[in-house]
C-alpha positions as CSV (number, residue, x, y, z in Angstrom):
1,M,-42.6,23.4,-79.7
2,A,-46.2,22.2,-78.9
3,K,-47.1,25.8,-77.9
4,S,-45.3,26.5,-81.8
5,A,-46.6,24.3,-83.8
6,L,-50.4,25.4,-82.1
7,L,-49.7,28.8,-82.8
8,K,-48.8,28.1,-86.7
9,S,-51.7,25.4,-86.7
10,S,-53.6,28.5,-85.7
11,I,-52.4,31.2,-88.2
12,A,-52.5,28.5,-90.8
13,K,-56.3,28.1,-90.2
14,K,-56.8,31.5,-90.0
15,V,-55.4,32.2,-93.5
16,A,-57.6,29.3,-95.3
17,M,-61.1,30.8,-93.4
18,A,-59.7,34.8,-94.8
19,L,-58.8,33.6,-98.5
20,S,-62.0,31.1,-98.3
21,G,-64.0,34.5,-97.9
22,I,-63.3,35.4,-101.3
23,F,-65.5,32.6,-102.0
24,L,-68.4,33.9,-100.3
25,M,-67.5,37.0,-101.6
26,L,-67.5,36.0,-105.7
27,F,-70.7,33.7,-104.8
28,L,-72.5,36.9,-103.4
29,A,-71.3,38.9,-106.2
30,Q,-72.6,36.7,-108.3
31,H,-75.8,35.9,-107.3
32,F,-76.5,39.6,-106.4
33,F,-75.7,40.5,-110.0
34,I,-78.3,38.3,-111.8
35,N,-80.7,39.1,-108.9
36,M,-80.7,42.5,-109.5
37,T,-82.0,42.4,-113.1
38,S,-84.7,40.8,-112.0
39,V,-85.6,44.7,-111.1
40,F,-84.8,46.1,-114.2
41,S,-85.5,43.2,-117.0
42,P,-87.7,40.2,-116.0
43,D,-86.6,38.9,-119.5
44,T,-82.5,39.4,-119.0
45,F,-83.4,37.7,-115.9
46,N,-84.7,34.6,-117.2
47,S,-82.1,34.4,-119.7
48,L,-79.6,34.4,-117.8
49,S,-80.8,32.4,-114.5
50,H,-81.3,29.2,-117.6
51,F,-77.6,30.1,-118.9
52,M,-76.3,29.5,-115.2
53,G,-78.8,26.5,-114.6
54,N,-77.8,24.8,-117.9
55,N,-74.1,25.2,-118.3
56,G,-72.4,22.0,-117.5
57,L,-69.3,24.2,-116.5
58,V,-71.1,26.5,-114.3
59,Q,-73.1,24.3,-112.7
60,F,-70.9,21.4,-112.1
61,V,-67.4,23.4,-112.0
62,I,-68.0,26.7,-110.7
63,Q,-70.9,26.9,-108.2
64,P,-69.9,23.8,-106.8
65,I,-66.2,24.9,-106.2
66,L,-68.1,28.7,-104.6
67,I,-70.2,26.7,-102.3
68,I,-67.6,24.3,-100.9
69,G,-65.5,27.2,-100.2
70,V,-68.4,29.4,-98.4
71,V,-69.1,26.1,-96.3
72,F,-65.6,25.6,-95.8
73,H,-65.0,29.7,-94.2
74,F,-67.8,29.0,-91.9
75,I,-66.8,25.7,-90.7
76,M,-63.1,27.3,-90.0
77,G,-64.8,30.1,-88.2
78,F,-66.4,28.0,-86.1
79,V,-63.7,25.7,-85.6
80,L,-61.7,29.0,-84.8
81,D,-64.4,30.2,-82.3
82,F,-64.0,27.1,-81.0
83,Q,-60.0,26.9,-80.2
84,N,-60.2,30.1,-79.0
85,R,-62.7,29.8,-76.2
86,K,-60.7,26.9,-75.5
87,A,-57.6,28.5,-75.2
88,R,-58.9,31.1,-72.7
89,P,-61.7,29.1,-70.4
90,I,-62.0,31.7,-67.5
91,S,-64.0,34.6,-69.1
92,Y,-63.0,38.0,-69.0
93,V,-65.5,39.3,-66.2
94,K,-64.4,42.9,-65.4
95,N,-63.7,43.0,-69.5
96,N,-65.7,45.8,-71.0
97,G,-66.5,44.1,-74.5
98,A,-68.7,47.1,-75.8
99,A,-66.0,49.6,-75.1
100,N,-63.1,47.0,-76.7
101,S,-64.3,46.4,-79.8
102,S,-67.3,46.4,-81.9
103,W,-71.0,44.3,-81.3
104,A,-69.8,42.8,-85.3
105,S,-66.6,41.8,-83.9
106,R,-67.5,40.2,-80.8
107,N,-70.3,38.3,-82.5
108,M,-69.0,37.0,-85.4
109,I,-69.7,33.4,-84.8
110,I,-73.5,34.5,-84.3
111,T,-73.8,36.5,-87.6
112,G,-71.5,33.8,-89.3
113,M,-74.3,30.8,-87.9
114,V,-77.8,33.3,-89.3
115,V,-75.9,34.1,-92.2
116,L,-75.1,29.8,-93.0
117,A,-79.1,29.0,-92.2
118,F,-79.8,32.1,-94.7
119,L,-77.5,30.0,-97.4
120,G,-79.1,27.1,-96.4
121,L,-82.8,28.4,-96.7
122,H,-81.3,30.0,-100.3
123,F,-81.0,26.8,-101.2
124,Y,-84.2,25.1,-99.8
125,D,-86.3,27.8,-101.9
126,F,-84.0,28.3,-105.2
127,W,-81.4,24.8,-105.8
128,V,-83.7,22.6,-104.6
129,P,-86.7,23.4,-106.9
130,E,-84.7,23.5,-109.6
131,M,-82.9,20.1,-109.0
132,V,-86.8,18.8,-108.5
133,Y,-87.4,20.3,-111.4
134,K,-85.1,19.2,-113.8
135,Y,-84.0,16.1,-112.3
136,V,-86.9,14.3,-110.8
137,Q,-90.1,15.7,-112.3
138,V,-88.1,16.0,-115.5
139,N,-89.5,19.1,-117.2
140,P,-89.5,20.7,-120.3
141,L,-86.8,23.7,-120.4
142,D,-88.7,26.9,-120.4
143,E,-86.8,30.1,-120.3
144,T,-89.6,32.3,-118.9
145,R,-90.1,30.3,-115.3
146,Y,-87.8,32.2,-113.2
147,F,-88.7,35.6,-112.6
148,H,-92.4,34.4,-111.4
149,E,-90.6,32.1,-109.2
150,L,-88.2,34.8,-107.4
151,A,-91.4,36.8,-107.2
152,E,-93.7,34.4,-105.1
153,K,-90.8,33.8,-103.0
154,F,-91.0,37.0,-102.0
155,E,-95.0,37.9,-101.7
156,S,-94.6,36.2,-97.6
157,P,-93.8,39.5,-95.3
158,V,-92.4,37.2,-92.8
159,R,-90.7,35.1,-95.8
160,T,-89.2,38.8,-96.8
161,A,-88.3,40.0,-93.2
162,L,-86.5,36.7,-92.3
163,Y,-84.0,37.8,-95.5
164,S,-84.0,41.1,-94.8
165,L,-82.3,40.5,-91.1
166,S,-80.1,37.6,-92.5
167,F,-79.1,40.2,-95.4
168,L,-78.6,42.9,-92.4
169,L,-76.2,40.1,-90.0
170,L,-74.4,39.1,-93.4
171,S,-73.4,43.1,-93.7
172,L,-72.3,43.2,-90.5
173,H,-70.2,40.1,-90.7
174,L,-68.3,41.4,-93.9
175,W,-67.3,44.7,-92.3
176,H,-66.0,43.3,-90.1
177,G,-64.6,39.8,-91.7
178,F,-62.6,41.8,-94.5
179,S,-60.8,44.0,-92.0
180,S,-59.5,40.7,-90.0
181,S,-59.3,38.6,-93.0
182,F,-56.3,41.6,-94.0
183,Q,-54.7,41.3,-90.0
184,S,-54.6,37.7,-90.6
185,V,-52.5,37.6,-94.0
186,G,-50.4,40.6,-92.6
187,F,-51.3,42.1,-95.6
188,N,-50.4,45.8,-94.8
189,N,-49.0,47.9,-98.1
190,K,-49.8,51.1,-100.3
191,Y,-53.1,49.1,-101.5
192,S,-54.2,48.1,-98.7
193,R,-56.3,50.8,-97.0
194,S,-57.9,50.9,-100.8
195,L,-58.8,47.1,-100.8
196,K,-59.9,47.5,-96.8
197,G,-62.4,50.8,-98.5
198,F,-63.3,48.3,-101.3
199,G,-64.0,45.4,-98.3
200,Y,-66.2,48.6,-96.5
201,A,-68.2,49.3,-99.6
202,F,-69.1,45.4,-100.6
203,A,-70.1,45.0,-96.8
204,I,-72.6,47.6,-97.1
205,V,-73.7,47.5,-101.0
206,I,-74.3,44.1,-101.8
207,P,-76.3,43.0,-98.0
208,F,-78.4,46.4,-98.5
209,G,-78.6,45.7,-102.4
210,F,-80.3,42.4,-101.5
211,I,-82.5,43.6,-99.1
212,F,-83.7,46.4,-102.1
213,I,-84.6,43.2,-104.1
214,A,-86.4,41.4,-101.7
215,L,-88.4,44.6,-100.6
216,F,-89.1,45.4,-104.2
217,H,-90.6,42.1,-105.0
218,H,-92.3,41.9,-102.6
219,F,-94.2,45.3,-102.7
220,N,-94.5,44.8,-106.6
221,H,-95.5,41.2,-107.0
C-alpha cells in the first residue's frame, strides 16, 4: 500500500512538472516574440514593451501566473531528482550512462539549475530595473527607452557569452524535457509524433533565436 501511494505520488509530480513545462514554453515564446522585434524595428519593440509593462492584466495577472508556473516546473524537477537519487542510494558503477542515454537526459537537473539561474539574471537585468524605474524612482512614462536599455545589456562580451551559454543549455533541457513529458503523461496517439516534432523544433528555434538576438545587439551596438 505504501509503495502504491508513493508511486502514485511520484507519477502525479511528474505529470505536474510536465504540464508546468507548458508555462515555461509560453513564457519563452512570449519573450522571444517581443525581443525578436528589436532586431527589425526598435519602434515596434518599444511599443510592445511599453504595453507589456503598463497593462494591468498582463503585469499583475498573466505574467505572475507564467512566472509561478515556470518556478514550479523547476522546483518539481529538483524534488523528483532528489527522490530518484534517494530511491537508489547505490550508484551503478558498471553502468555506462553515455551508452544508454544522452547527456541532456542524464543532466536535466544541471541544465535546469543553470536555466533557473539565468531566469534570475533576466529578472535582475530587466524586471527589477523596470520596477525601480516606475515604482521607486516614479519616473514619467517613456515609450522610447526600452530598445536602448535592451541593447545596452549586451554591450559586455561576458554577459553576452553567459546569455548564449544559458540558452544553449536551455535548448538541451527543452530537447529532452519535451520528449520525456509525453512519457510522464502517457500521451501516445496519432498526434504524438507531430507534437514531438514541434517540441524539438521549439527546442532549437527559440533558444538559438535568443542567442541570435543577443549577438545581434552585441555586434551592432
